[in-house]
N, C-alpha and C positions, 0 to 999 in steps of 0.2 A: 572438452567444456572447453568454451573460452569466457574469462575470467577478465572483466574491464576494471578500469582504473576505479576504484571504490568512488562510489559517489554518493555522498547524505546529502539529504534535502530536511529541512527543518521546520514542521508546522506546528503553528500555535494554535489548541482549540480551548474553548471552554464549553465544559459541562454542563450541557444545555438540562430543563426539566424536564420533557419530554422524553430524554433518554436516561431516568434513574425511573426507580422504583420505588414503591410507599414508605420506604426507610431512607430515602434521599440518594442512596448508592447508585452509581450509573451501573445500568444494567449490563451482563457480558454481551450482549446483541450489540451494543455499542463500539463496543472495538472493533469488531469486524467492519463496520461502515467507517471507524475514523482512521484503521489501517487503508483501506481502498482511500480515503481523501488523500493520505500521504504518498500513497504510489502514483495518485494524478497529480498530484502537485510535483514531484519529482520529474515525473516525463515533462510538465509544462514549463518548470523551470529550466531544462535541458533544453527546450525549444520545440520540443513534442508535440502536436497534436491530433490526444486521442479520436476525437469528434472526427478527423480527416481518413484515420485510418482505417475506423467503422466503415466511412461512406465508401473507402475503397474495396470493402469485403473483408476486412480484417479485423480479427476480435481477439482478445485477452481474456481467456476463461481459468478461474481459480479451481483447481484442482488438490490443492491440498493447502489447510491454515490451520496453525498451530495457535494458542495464545495461551500464555502462561501468565495467570492473573498473582500479584505478588501484594498489594495493597491497593485497600477501595478506592475509588476514586470520586468527589460527592458533586452534590448540584453546586454549579457556580466555581467547581476550580478549574484554574487554569493551568494546560496540560501542553507539556512540550512535547510532539512526537518526532522521532528521529527515523527516517528510512532510508534505510541502504540499499541502490544496489549491489547483491553479493555475487550474481553470477548470470550467464547467458548462455547456454548451450545453443543448438541449430533451433530449436522449437519451443526449449522453456526456458523461464526469468526465475529468478528466488532474487526475493526481498526479505529481508529482516528487520525488525521494529523494536525501539525502546522508547517507552509511554513513561512520562517524568509529571510528578509534580515538585516543583522547586527541585533539590538533590534524591527525591525517593524516587526510586523505580515501580509505578504501578503495576504496567504490566512488558512483557517482551513478547515477539513474535516470530512466525517466518511463514511466508509463502509461496507456494511456486504455481507459477502460470503460464497456462498452454496457449500458444499460438495458434488459431484456428480460422480456416477458410467461412467461407459465407454456407457452405455444408456444411458443420461442425467435424473438417479432416485438418488434422495438424498439417501446419503449411509453415515454410520459415519465415523466421521473423525478418518483416520488410524494415528498413531502410530508417522509415518513418518513426519505428522503437528503437531500432539497434542504434541508428546513429542519428538523433531525432536532432533539427535546426541545421541539418548541412541540404 
């Protein structure tokens, strides 16, 4: 397993009305979307272009997603999402997440992505993802 220098990106987001249940609390499904936003912004900040990778026939599929909910997030809360690239193997990428409101941890998470080709078969992680911006 290759472990890159730990890379963390911070994304600020605001809980939108559409992401809430009738009680004004963020619905559990919004957290997975926010984590995906964090992964995309981390890659973008590193100089990567996921769209270009897809156009080249390379896709990242979530094969495992874990979310631990610690505190509720409410409509209009401003949240800070720390997305960390923890490790990379030949075909998998592992990220961890920490979502906070001020200094209060709202949720934590972990995802495992597999790199796939256009036929859905595992393929080595290409340079556009492994070494973005080079």
